N, C-alpha and C positions, 0 to 999 in steps of 0.2 A: 175138500180133502185136507188142504193146508190148515183151514180153520179147525177141523176135527182134531188134527194132530196137536195144534196149539192148545185146544181145550183139554186134551188128554194129558199133555205135559203139565198144564197148570194143575190138573186134578191130582197128578202124582207128586207134585212139589210138596215138600214137607211144610206143614202149617207153622206159622210163627208161634213161638212159645209165649204164653200169656205173661210170663215173668219178665220178658224183655221190655225194657223201658220204651214206651211209645210205640211198640209193635213195628219197628222198622226192619224191613227185610230187603227192600229194593236198593240197588246200588246208588240211585239218585236220591235216596233218603226220603222218598215220599211215603208217608204212612198208609197202610192199607185199611184205614178206618174213615168213615164219614165224619163230618164235623158234628159236635154234640148238638142235640136238638131238645133235650129235656132237662128238667131241674136236677135230676140225679147225676147226669153226666157233667153238670157244671160244678159239682161240689169240689172235685179235685183242683181244677184251675182256680176257683175262688179261694180254696185253702192255700194254694201256692201263693196267690197274690197276698193273702194275709200274712203268710210267712215272710215274704219279701218286705212288707211294711214293718213288721215287728223287728226283724233282724237289722234293717237299715236304721230305724229310729234308735234302737238300743246301742248300736255301734257308734253312731254319730252324736248321741245325746250330750257328750261333754262340750260340744260347740256352743251350747246354750249359755255357758258360763264364760265364754271367751270374749275378749274386747275387740274393738276395731284395731286394725294395725296401721302403722304409719306409712304404708305404701298404697297409694290410690284411694284407700278408704276416706282420707280427709277430703280429697277432691270430689269423690262421688257422694259422700254423705255428711261427714262431720263438719266440714267448713262450707258446705253448699247451702247458702241461704235460700236459694230458689226452692229446694226440696223440703226444707224444714218447716215451711208453711203448710205442708200437707197437700192434699188434692184441692187446688183452687184453679180458677180460670187463668190466673196469671202463671201458675205452674204449668198448666196445660199448654199455653201459648209459647212459653219458654222452651218446654221439652220438644215441641214440634219443630222448632227452628234451631235448637242448640247443636253445636258440633264440638262441645267440650269433650276432652279426653279422646280427641281424634276420631270420633265416631258420630254417626247420626243414629241414635237408638232411643227414640222418644218413649217407647214402651218400657224400656229399662229405667229411664228416669222416673216415669210415673210409678213404677213398682217401688222404687226407693222412696218416693214421696208418700205413697200409701203406708209404708213402714214407719216413716216419720210421724205420720198422722196417728197411727195406732200405738207406736212404742216410743215416740220421741227419739232420743239418742241413747236409748237402752240397747246396747249392742246385742244382747241375748235375743230380743224379739226379732231383730234383723236376721240373725243366724238361724233361728227356728223357721223363718219364712223360706230362706234358701234351702234348708233341709227338707221342708215340706214339698218344695218343687222337685227336688232330687228324688224323693220318694215317689211322687206322682209320675215322674219320667220313668222310673224303674217299673212301676206297675203297667204303664201304657206300653212300654217296650215288650214286656211279657205278654200282655193281651194281644198285641199286634202279631207277634210271632206265633202264638198259639192259634189264633184265628186263621192265619194264612198258611201255616204248616200242619196244623192238627197234631202238634207234638208238644204237649204241655211240659213233659219232663225236660226236654232239651231247651225249650223256651225259658223254663225256670232257671236253668243253669246259666244261659246267656244273660238274662236279666240280673241274676245274682252276682255274676262277675262284674257287670256294669255298676251295680249298687255298691259293691264292697271292695272294688279294686283300689289300691293305694294311689294310683295316678289321678283318680277322680277326687281326692281329698281337697286339692286346691280349689276346684270349682265350687265345692260345697262349703268349705270352712272359711273362704275369703269373701267377705261381703261385697267387695268391688266386683267380684265375678258373678254377681246376680245375672248379668247379661248372658252368661254362658248357660246356666241352668234354665233360664227363662226362654232363650231362643231355642234350646233343645226341646222344651215342652211344645212349642209350636211346630218345630220340625217334626216331632213324632205325631202330633195331632194332625198335621197336614198329610202325613203318610196314612193315618187312619181314615181321613176323609177321602183320600185318593182311592183307597180300597173300596170304600162305599160307592164312590163314583164309578170305579171299574166294573162293579157288579151290574150297574145300570146307568151307562153314560147319559147324562142329561145336563143341560145348561145350569140349572139351579145347583146341582151337586158340584159342578165344576167351579161355580162361583164361591161355594164354601171352601173348596180347596184353595182357590186364589186368595180369599180373605185370610185364611189361616197362614198362608205363606207370607202375605204382606205383614202380618203381625210378627212372624218370625224375623223377617228382615228388619222390622222396627225394633226388635230386641237386640239383635247383633247381626252384622252383615255376613258373618261366616256361613250362614245358611244359604248363601247364593248357590251352593252346589246341589241343592235339593232336587231341581229338575233332572239332573244327572242320576241321582239316587232313584228317582221314580222310574226312570228307564231300566235301571237294574232290577227293580222289583217286577217290572213287566216281564223280564226274562225268568226270574225266580224270586219268590215262590208263587207269584200271581199267574205266571205262564200265560200271558196275554198275547204273545207274539205268534201270529198265524204262520203255520208251516215250519216253526222252529221246534215246537214241542206239542205234546197233547195237552188238552185243558187240564187244569189242576183238579184232582179228585177231591180236594179238601175245600177249596175256595172257588166257588162257581163264578166265573167272570168270562164274558164273551171274548173270544180272541179277535184281534184286529191286525191289519197289515202294518208292517213296520212304518211305512210312510204316514199312516194315520196316527200312530203312537208318537212319532216325532212331531207331527203337526200340532197335536194337542199340548205339547210341551212348550211351543213357541211363546205363548203369552207369559208363561212362567220364566222362560229364559230372558224375555224382554225386561221383566221386573228385576231379575238378577243383574242384568247389565246396568240398569238404572241405579240399583243399590251400589254396585261396584264403582260407578262413576261418582256418586255422592261421597262414598267412602274415601276415594282418592283425593277429592277436594278437601274433605274434613281432615284427613291426615296431614296434609300440607307439609310443614317442615319436619314432621316426625319421620317421614320417609327418608332413609339414608341415601344420599346421592351416590350415583355410580362412580363418581370420582374417588369417594372414600371406600366404596365396596364394589369393585367391578363385577360385571355379570358372570364372568367365569368363576369367580370366588363364590358368588351366590349359588350357582348351580352345584358346585362341589359341596357346599354346606347343605343344600337342599337334599342331596343324596344321603349325606351323613345324618341329617335330621330324621329322615324316614327310617334309616337303620336304627337310630337311637330309640325312636318310638316303639319299634318292634321289640327291641331288646328289653326296654322297660316294661312292655306289656307282659313279657314272659318272666322277667326277673326285676321286679320293681324295687330296687334299692338305690340308695344315694339320691333320693328325690330332693329337689330344691325349688324354692320359689323362683329363683333366677339361675339360668345356666348361661354363663358368659359366652358370647359369640367368639369362635376361634379365629375369625378373620382369615388371614392367609397362613395360619400356623398348622393346618391339618397335614398330617403325613399322607402321602399319595395312596397308601393302602387303605386308609379309612373310608374315603368316598368310593374307592374301587371295590372294596368288600361289600359295601352297601349296595352298589350298583349290581354286582353279581348276584346278591341275594334277591334283589327285586326282580332281576331278569329270570332267575331260576324259578322263583315262585310263580311269576307270570306265565312262564312256559308250562309249568305243571297245571296251573289253573285253566289255561286255554285248552290243553290237551284233554282235560277231564271235564270240560264245560258241559257236555251233554249227559255224561253219566253221574257227575256230582256237581251240579250247577251252583251249589252254595259256595264252592271254592272261588269261582270267578266273580260271583256277586260280592262275597265278603272281601276279597282282595281289592277289587275295584272300588268298593265302598271305602276301604281304608285309604287307598291312594288318592281317590278323587276328592273326598271330603277334607283331606289334609292340604290340598293344593293352595288354598288361600293363606296358609300359615307356615309354609315350609321355607319361606325366606327369599323367594324370587323377587317379590316386592318386600324389602326389608323395612320393618317398622320397629324401632328400638334395636338394642344390641344383644338380644337373647338368641341362642341358636335353636332351642326348643323351649316349650313350656308345657307343663303337665296339663294345664287347662285346655290347651289346643287339641289334646287327645280325647277329650270327652266324647265327641261323636265319632271320630274315625275308628276308635278301638272297638266299637260295636261290630264292625266288620271282622276284625281279628277274633273277637270272642265267638262270632258265628262260625267261623272256620274251625276254631279249636273244638268247640262243643260238638258240632256235627261230625267232624272227622274222628273225634274220640268215640262218639257213639257208634259210628260205622266200624271202627276198629274193635270195639267191644262186641259188636254183632258177629264179626268174623271169628272171634275167639269163643263165641257162644257163652259169654258171661251172663249170669243171671242178674236179677234186680239188685240184690244186696251188695255184691262187689262193686257195682256201678255207683250205688249210693255212697258206699264207704270211700271210694276214690274221689267222688265229687265233694264229699264232706271234708276230706283232708285238704283238698285244694282250697276250698272256701275258708276253712279254718286258718290255713296259712296266710291267705290274703287278708282275712279279717284281723289277724294279729298285726300284720305290717301296717294295715290301715289305722288301727287303733294307736299304734306307736306314732304314725305320721300325724294324726290328729293332735296328739299331745304337743307337737312342736309349735302349734298355733295358739298356745296359751298366752303368749305375750310377744311383743315386738322383738325383744332381746332373744327369745328362744327361736323364733323363726329365722333370724339372721345369723345367730351363732351356728345353728344347724346348717344353714346354707354355706357358711364359710368352712364348716367341717367337711362337707361332702363335695365341694367344688374348689377350684384353684383360681387365684387371681380374679376375684369376683368384685368388680368395682361397685355395682349396685348394692350388694350386701354390705360392703364396707361402709358405704355412705349412709345407708339406712341405719346400720347399727351405731355409727358415729352420731347421727342425729338423735337417736334414742338415748344414748348415754349422755350426750351434752345436755339434752332437755331434762334428764334425770339428775343433773348436778354432778355427774361423774366426769369431770372435765378432762383429767389426764388420760383416762381410758378412752374417752371419746376422741381426743386429738390423735391418739395412736392410730385409730381406724380411719380418721379423716386424712392423716398423712398417707396411709396405705392407699386410700381412694385417690388422692391427688397423684400419687406415683402411677397408678393404673390408668387414670384419666387425665393426661397432661393438657387436654383441651378444655377442661372445666376451669375457666378463668376465675370464677368466684371462689372455688375450693383452693386454688393456688394462692389467691390473695389472703384467704383466711389462715392458711398454713403460714404464710409470710408474717401475718400479724402475730401469730403465736411465737414464731421464731424471734421476732422483734421484742415481744414482751419478755422473753427469757434471755435477752442479751446476745443471741446468736446472730449478730448483724450481717456477716457475710452470707450466712445461710438465708437470712431474710431477704437480702438483695436478690439472690437466686430465685427465691419463691415469687417475689413480686415481679421480677422480669419474666418468669415463666407465665404468670398471669397475663402480662401485657402481650407476650407472643401468642398465647392462646386466643386472646381477643382479636388479634390481627388475622389469624388463620380462620376463625369462625366468621369474621366480617367478610373475608374474601369469598366464602361460599354462601354468603347471605343467611347464615345460621344465627340463632339467638346467642347472645353472649352477655357480658356484664352490662348493667345499666350505666349511664353516664356517671351517676353518683358513685358507684363502686369503683369505676375506673379512675375518677378524680381522687378518691381516697387512696387508691393504690399508688398513684403518682406522688401524692402528698407524703405518704409514709416513706416512700422511696427517697424523696427529697430530704426528709428529716434524717434518715440513716446516712445518706451521703454527706450531709452537713456534719453529723456527729463524727464521721470518719475523716473530716477535713477536706472532702472533695466538693468545694463550693461551686465549681463549674457545673458538675452534674446536678448538684442540689438545686441550683437556680433553674436549670433546664427542666427538672422534674416539677418544680412548683409552677413554672409557666405552663407546662402541659396540663397540670391539675386545674389551673385557673381557666385555661382555654377549654378544657373538657366540661367543667361545671363549677364556675366560680362561686355560686351561692353555697355549694356543698363545702368548699374550703372554708368559707366564712362561718358556716354552721359548725364546722369541725373546731375552729378556733374558739368560737363562742361557747360551745359545749365544754371544751377543755378548760376554758377560763372559769366557767361555773363550777366544774369539778375541783379545780385547784383551790378556788375560794371556799368551797364547802368542806373539802377534805385535802388540805395541803400536803403534798408529797414532793420530795426533791426530784424524782424522775418526771413526774407530771409537770412541775414548774419548768424544768429544763426543756422538756419537749415543747411546751407552750412558747418558751422563749425562742426556740429554733423556728417554729412556725411563724411567729410574729416578725422575726428578723427576715425570714425568706420572703415574706409578703410586704416588706418595706416599712415595717413599724418598729424601728430600732429603739426609740425611747421605751415603749411598752415591753419590748424584748429584754432590755437591760433590767427592768424591774422584775421580770420573771426569772432571769438568771440570778439576780440578787437573792430572790426568795429561795431559789434552789440551793444556793450556797449556804444561806442562813439555816435551811432545814438539814442539810447534810453536805458538807464541803467535799466529801469524797464521792458522792453519788452524782454522776452526770449521764447515766444511762437512760435513753428515751424509752418510753412505753408506748406500744401501739394503741392508736385511738380505738376505743371500743367499737365504734360504729363501723370500723373497717372489717370487723369480723362478721361477714355477711351471713 
């Protein structure tokens, strides 16, 4: 009787309108259509895939004319002699054992080597390869969603947001981030293989899943969260968990007990644990110690970072290659608001987990895949990074699209209003992405934009200073180097170079402060076992400081400084004197001769010093201002 009433109710229910996108009517967003079986039914998904390819290639085509940038690209490609040989046995053995750039990612190294073999150091070829992988990721994401949900329209919109969102520009337009797009390729391929395995669990299919996962880990260790994501897929859309839901009407896969599903993830979790251990070893000194950044501060910033990723997913403005870490400067309301947002969304997702399972899956996808990069283990001093959102935001896009589709269903919107709304959103995103791509035309544009949209950004100041100095724009470059030294007082090399510039321009008291700041920074870094100035740089710093003290008549400190310079690296002091002697002989100047005399006198060579002083007076009796030794400008 109950069954009869149910059938009658189903018969009286209004049939879904053909104009409704993907024919969704159920609250859990499952389509009432079987998966396509014939060529005619494949036309729309294939057309959608072609549309994604064309739109993405057109939008990103300017990257083909962009150069390498001066941040990470030199270490990954331009100055990496291992890769410039192309694919060789030597390159392969190096890639398998290298932990350069604080990661073990041999497949990424090999992909760069392949680019070098195909394109040499033509940056355009490297950019096109990264773009091709991004396009492939977009198409695979669309096909995976379509096959598992039977909803080509909604799957198209999720994939389009992934392809065209401004936050993903960094992963595509930055050659050094090949690891991001490449690891995501294997992340998605592993998901596809897992779906294949879920339909007919067998050892050989599981081995394919495992192999693709290993390739993902060998591209970038961020994919360690993939076993967790596969558990989410078991819940929805695969619906593999016995007694939790009915089997999927779209993707036929036998249901299993929770214990069995957990058990089949254990080998993958073991691989994740191994990759995490290797990564911690590889990162070494790049991990910020808790003495400098306590755990409480890290947790506050982790909450804040999660909130910022959500905000930039919805309103992607003021995007920067580097977002400076706020350290202890966050206002209490900032992490508190992020925590409340996370809690509120989590409660809603949990409450609606059975009726709208995409909510809990998308939300946990976002939170879970971001765990390795939210700063609990802090590497570098960025609070967030656009590239870190490449995979996590797929979960946010999933929620947005499915929720918007259900809302449109409730209001009975026909196809064309939905298409117009989606087109407006994608057009806005595409415009912002096109503008963001334009900032990657050169080093200067990348860093000038970063300084415009962030505050107190030491990495951007340093990178822009380097670019300007290498371009011969010395005065502009030193302005940004001074800004950097102010923001990073523990960079001993930068403090010393700023001191050399102050010395060159006759600002001797200021130069003393700069050189002493370099020495203090050296002591602090040495205390924590962190990398600091090389002995040569420290010896030059002491020697320059000694010259200034001597010039100001403070012979006691001058002698002490020279002794420290000789104790630190005596050959460097001798090289400094020898090089300055050659410069004075080749191009005599009064300041150069006077400085040479001071150095000779401080090292006990008084007769030679007097000759240099005499030459200085001969050249200009009024000029006795020392000039910083060029090699001190590290």
